[in-house]
C-alpha positions in Angstrom: 7.5 12.7 -10.9 6.9 9.3 -12.4 5.4 6.5 -10.4 5.1 2.8 -11.3 1.8 1.8 -12.8 0.0 -1.5 -12.5 -0.8 -3.2 -15.8 -4.0 -5.2 -16.4 -2.1 -8.4 -17.2 -0.3 -8.4 -13.8 -1.9 -10.8 -11.3 -2.8 -9.1 -8.0 -1.5 -10.6 -4.8 -3.0 -10.4 -1.3 -2.6 -12.5 1.8 -0.2 -14.8 0.0 -2.4 -15.6 -2.9 -1.9 -14.7 -6.6 -4.5 -14.6 -9.2 -4.0 -16.8 -12.3 -6.0 -17.3 -15.5 -7.0 -20.5 -17.3 -9.0 -20.4 -20.6 -10.2 -16.9 -19.9 -11.3 -17.5 -16.3 -9.5 -16.4 -13.1 -8.7 -18.0 -9.8 -6.0 -18.1 -7.1 -2.8 -20.0 -6.4 -0.5 -19.9 -3.4 3.1 -19.1 -3.1 4.0 -22.7 -4.1 2.0 -22.4 -7.3 -0.7 -24.8 -6.0 -4.2 -24.0 -7.1 -6.2 -22.9 -4.1 -9.3 -21.5 -5.9 -10.1 -22.9 -9.3 -10.3 -20.5 -12.2 -14.1 -19.9 -12.6 -14.5 -16.1 -12.5 -14.4 -13.5 -15.2 -12.2 -11.2 -13.0 -10.8 -11.3 -9.5 -9.3 -8.7 -7.2 -6.7 -9.3 -4.5 -7.6 -10.6 -1.0 -7.8 -8.3 2.0 -9.5 -9.0 5.3 -9.9 -12.6 4.2 -12.2 -11.5 1.3 -11.8 -11.0 -2.4 -14.1 -9.4 -5.0 -14.9 -11.6 -8.0 -16.9 -10.9 -11.1 -19.2 -13.0 -13.2 -21.4 -11.7 -16.1 -20.6 -8.1 -15.3 -21.6 -8.3 -11.6 -19.4 -8.4 -8.6 -19.6 -10.6 -5.5 -17.2 -11.7 -2.7 -15.5 -15.0 -1.8 -13.4 -16.1 1.2 -10.0 -17.7 1.3 -11.5 -21.1 0.7 -13.3 -19.9 -2.4 -16.7 -20.1 -0.8 -19.1 -17.4 -2.2 -20.0 -15.2 0.7 -21.8 -12.5 -1.3 -23.4 -13.5 -4.7 -22.4 -11.4 -7.7 -25.1 -8.8 -7.7 -23.2 -5.5 -7.4 -22.0 -3.1 -10.1 -18.7 -2.7 -8.2 -17.2 -3.8 -4.9 -14.0 -2.3 -3.5 -11.4 -4.0 -1.3 -12.3 -4.7 2.3 -10.7 -2.4 4.8 -11.4 -2.6 8.5 -14.1 -5.3 7.6 -16.0 -2.8 5.4 -16.2 -2.6 1.5 -17.7 0.1 -0.6 -20.3 -1.1 -3.1 -22.0 0.5 -6.1 -25.4 0.0 -7.7 -27.1 2.3 -10.3 -24.4 5.0 -10.0 -24.8 5.3 -6.2 -22.6 4.1 -3.4 -23.0 2.3 -0.1 -21.0 0.0 2.2 -21.3 -3.6 3.3 -19.7 -5.8 6.0 -17.8 -9.0 5.4 -21.1 -11.0 5.3 -22.7 -8.8 2.8 -25.0 -6.9 5.1 -25.6 -3.2 4.3 -23.8 -0.9 6.8 -24.4 2.3 4.8 -27.4 2.6 2.5 -26.7 2.9 -1.3 -27.6 6.5 -1.7 -24.4 8.5 -1.9 -22.7 10.2 -4.9 -19.3 9.7 -3.2 -18.2 7.3 -0.5 -14.5 6.5 0.4 -13.3 3.3 2.1 -12.7 3.0 5.8 -9.5 4.6 7.1 -8.7 4.9 10.8 -12.4 3.9 11.5 -13.8 6.6 9.2 -15.8 6.3 6.0 -16.1 9.6 4.1 -19.4 10.6 2.5 -20.4 13.6 0.3 -20.7 14.7 -3.3 -18.3 14.6 -6.3 -16.2 17.6 -5.1 -16.1 17.5 -1.3 -16.8 15.0 1.5 -19.2 16.5 4.0 -18.8 14.0 6.9 -17.7 10.6 8.1 -19.4 7.4 9.1 -18.0 5.1 11.7 -17.6 1.5 10.6 -21.0 0.6 12.2 -22.7 2.9 9.8 -23.5 5.7 12.3 -22.5 9.3 11.4 -19.4 9.9 13.5 -18.8 13.6 12.5 -19.8 16.2 10.1 -17.4 18.7 8.5 -17.9 22.3 9.9 -20.1 24.6 7.9 -18.2 26.5 5.2 -15.6 23.7 4.9 -15.2 20.5 2.9 -12.7 17.6 2.5 -11.5 17.6 -1.1 -12.3 14.3 -2.9 -9.2 14.8 -5.2 -6.0 13.5 -3.7 -8.0 12.2 -0.7 -5.8 10.4 1.8 -8.3 9.9 4.6 -7.3 10.3 8.2 -3.7 9.8 8.9 -2.4 9.9 12.4 -5.8 11.3 13.4 -5.8 14.3 11.0 -7.3 14.8 7.5 -7.0 17.6 5.0 -9.8 20.2 4.9 -10.6 23.1 2.7 -12.1 26.5 3.3 -14.8 26.8 0.6 -14.4 30.6 0.3 -10.7 31.0 0.3 -9.9 27.5 -1.2 -7.0 27.3 1.3 -6.3 24.1 3.1 -5.6 23.0 6.7 -6.3 20.0 8.9 -9.2 18.6 11.0 -9.1 16.0 13.7 -11.4 13.1 14.3 -13.8 15.2 16.5 -14.3 17.8 13.7 -12.0 20.4 15.2 -9.9 22.4 12.7 -6.5 22.1 14.5 -4.3 23.6 11.7 -5.7 26.7 10.1 -6.6 26.7 6.3 -3.7 28.8 5.0 -2.0 26.5 2.5 -2.6 26.1 -1.2 -1.8 22.4 -1.0 -1.6 20.0 2.0 -0.5 16.3 2.0 -1.0 13.4 4.3 0.6 13.0 7.7 3.2 10.3 8.2 5.7 10.0 11.0 4.3 13.2 12.5 4.9 15.4 9.4 2.9 16.5 6.3 4.0 18.3 3.1 2.4 21.7 2.6 3.0 24.7 0.4 1.9 28.0 -1.1 1.9 29.1 -4.7 5.2 30.8 -5.5 6.8 29.8 -2.2 8.9 26.8 -1.2 7.2 23.7 0.0 8.0 21.9 3.3 6.8 19.8 6.2 4.9 20.8 9.3 4.2 18.9 12.4 0.8 18.0 13.9 0.6 21.4 15.6 1.3 23.3 12.3 4.8 24.2 13.3 7.4 24.0 10.4 9.8 21.1 10.6 11.9 21.3 7.4 11.5 23.5 4.3 13.5 23.6 1.2 17.1 24.7 1.6 18.7 27.7 -0.2 21.3 25.4 -1.8 18.8 24.4 -4.4 17.0 21.2 -3.4 13.2 21.1 -3.1 10.3 18.9 -2.3 7.8 18.0 -5.0 4.6 20.0 -4.7 2.6 17.0 -6.1 0.4 15.7 -3.3 1.3 12.3 -2.2 4.7 12.3 -3.9 6.6 13.2 -0.7 6.2 12.0 2.8 8.5 10.7 5.5 9.1 7.0 6.1 12.0 5.8 8.2 12.8 9.4 8.8 13.5 10.1 5.1 11.5 11.9 2.3 12.3 12.2 -1.4 13.5 15.6 -2.6 14.9 17.0 -5.9 17.8 19.1 -7.0 18.9 19.9 -10.6 16.4 17.4 -12.0 17.8 14.5 -9.8 16.1 12.9 -6.8 17.5 11.9 -3.4 16.3 11.8 0.2 16.6 14.2 3.1 15.9 13.8 6.8 13.8 16.0 9.1 16.7 18.3 9.8 17.1 19.0 6.1 20.3 17.0 5.8 20.9 15.1 2.6 20.8 11.4 3.6 20.9 9.9 0.1 22.6 11.9 -2.7 20.6 13.4 -5.6 21.5 10.7 -8.2 18.2 9.3 -9.5 15.9 10.3 -12.3 12.9 9.7 -10.1 12.2 8.4 -6.5 9.2 7.3 -4.5 8.8 7.5 -0.7 10.1 4.6 1.3 7.8 1.7 1.9 7.2 0.4 5.5 9.6 -2.4 4.8 12.5 0.0 4.3 12.9 0.1 0.5 12.3 2.9 -2.0 11.7 2.6 -5.7 14.1 4.7 -7.8 14.8 5.2 -11.5 18.0 6.1 -13.4 16.3 7.6 -16.4 12.9 8.3 -17.8 12.4 5.1 -19.8 11.1 3.1 -16.8 14.2 1.3 -15.4 13.3 0.8 -11.8 15.1 -0.6 -8.8 15.3 -0.4 -5.0 17.5 1.4 -2.5 17.6 0.8 1.3 17.6 3.6 3.9 21.4 3.9 3.5 21.1 4.5 -0.2 22.5 1.1 -1.2 21.1 -0.6 -4.3 19.5 -3.9 -3.3 18.8 -5.0 -6.9 19.9 -4.3 -10.4 18.1 -1.2 -11.9 18.0 -2.8 -15.4 15.0 -5.1 -14.7 12.5 -2.5 -16.0 9.9 -3.2 -13.3 6.7 -1.2 -13.9 4.4 -2.6 -11.3 4.4 -3.4 -7.6 3.0 -6.5 -5.9 3.4 -5.1 -2.4 6.5 -4.5 -0.4 8.1 -7.9 -1.0 8.0 -8.9 -4.7 8.0 -7.2 -8.1 7.9 -8.4 -11.7 10.7 -8.6 -14.1 10.3 -7.9 -17.9 7.3 -9.8 -19.4 6.3 -10.6 -15.8 7.6 -14.2 -16.3 9.1 -14.4 -12.8 8.7 -12.7 -9.4 11.8 -11.6 -7.5 12.6 -10.9 -3.8 13.9 -7.3 -4.0 16.6 -7.9 -1.3 18.2 -11.0 -2.7 17.2 -10.8 -6.4 16.2 -14.5 -6.1 13.3 -15.9 -8.1 10.5 -17.0 -5.7 7.8 -17.8 -8.3 8.2 -18.9 -11.9 5.5 -18.6 -14.6 5.6 -21.6 -16.9 3.0 -22.8 -19.5 0.2 -20.7 -18.0 0.9 -21.6 -14.4 2.9 -20.2 -11.5 5.4 -22.6 -9.9 7.4 -22.3 -6.8 11.1 -21.7 -7.3 13.8 -23.6 -5.4 14.8 -20.2 -4.1 11.5 -20.0 -2.3 12.0 -22.4 0.6 9.3 -23.5 3.0 10.2 -24.3 6.7 8.5 -26.0 9.5 9.7 -24.1 12.5 9.1 -25.0 16.2 9.0 -22.2 18.7 10.0 -22.4 22.4 6.5 -23.3 23.4 6.4 -26.3 21.1 4.1 -24.9 18.5 4.9 -25.7 14.9 4.8 -23.0 12.3 4.6 -24.0 8.6 5.7 -21.0 6.6 7.6 -19.5 3.7 10.6 -17.5 4.8 10.8 -14.0 3.2 14.0 -12.8 4.8 16.2 -13.0 7.9 17.0 -9.5 9.2 19.2 -9.2 12.2 17.5 -10.9 15.1 14.2 -11.3 13.4 12.7 -13.5 10.6 10.0 -12.3 8.2 7.7 -15.1 7.2 4.3 -16.0 5.6 2.3 -18.6 7.5 0.6 -21.2 5.5 -2.4 -21.4 7.8 -3.6 -17.8 7.1 -1.2 -16.6 4.4 -0.4 -13.5 6.4 3.0 -12.0 6.9 4.6 -12.0 10.4 7.9 -10.8 11.9 9.1 -13.3 14.5 12.0 -12.8 16.9 14.6 -15.5 16.4 14.9 -16.0 20.1 11.3 -17.3 20.1 12.4 -20.3 18.0 14.3 -23.4 19.0 18.1 -23.0 18.6 18.5 -25.5 15.8 16.0 -23.5 13.7 17.9 -20.3 14.4 21.1 -21.8 13.0 19.1 -23.2 10.0 17.7 -19.8 9.2 21.0 -18.0 9.6 22.6 -20.5 7.2 19.7 -19.9 4.7 20.2 -16.1 5.0 23.9 -16.4 4.4 23.4 -18.7 1.4 21.1 -16.3 -0.5 23.1 -13.2 0.0 
């Protein structure tokens, strides 16, 4: 299965900020195209947890949303912050810091994986041997004779992580207390999502089990199958990608075909309810909703994803909203500019508070928006806004469809 890849020239986006470059230096702009942080760094990564990694002279540091240097550039590598923790590297060893740059885990590990459900995996190059809590204390150790594979590592999902018997090489699942709750009997085991995980054995059909290890849905005798590539199939919105006769579609947990097998490739649905699909192998990507409807033309040739809301068109000259196909940012003469299709609103809720925001979409009785104050996305019930704003938003939604 082919997945979209991110190219180096694509600017990362996080918390409503894009990176931009000017005379070989990088900084950040907002969704209007205004410069928020001047281009002064050799490289920048996207914001998460109000922090972004920045590089100067080959060393990495951290800035906040205002551009203030929180951690000076002294590290060989700094990962994205997750649950207020970031993994750092110095002299080929790994540790972890908090948002102020204080060491939480000493820099002494060959392998360290970022925080996930409050757990930070530690170990060697092949297997993780245990997990730190986000305060740096060892939370649990993997039982003797077992290890958590570092390849295709998904962390803890819904309280379970993949574990491997070091003798048989079979895989099962361990909970957050270190108890093996699903025996190691599978040749491959995927991540849990919506109460199900993809598992399989060599020479046998792959399928999904629940959190007790009970089978939910396995491949049907009429010819469709799940991909055995870890991470390439999981349930979102009750649907998972499957394949038949070289074409991809989506099935539900009862094994019913929900979206016909019509695509050359397909990824799992995102939390926002859209899945990337392709018509052929030359990289023509588009989106389908959970009903199988195309929400944008497949001929755009998108090869990278900025998150769940925007994706680039050829040459990455514009950014589009996948639902409406409207341009929300335009790249002109080395700078991002806000498009007329990217309106900002000042909304007043029923308590009298004013929300300055960019409206992403209006879906049913809710509006998705990005607040200017913190550049984070929110879903707000329309009934919480004053009636005149509700009418304004509905008119806007009708106009862009």
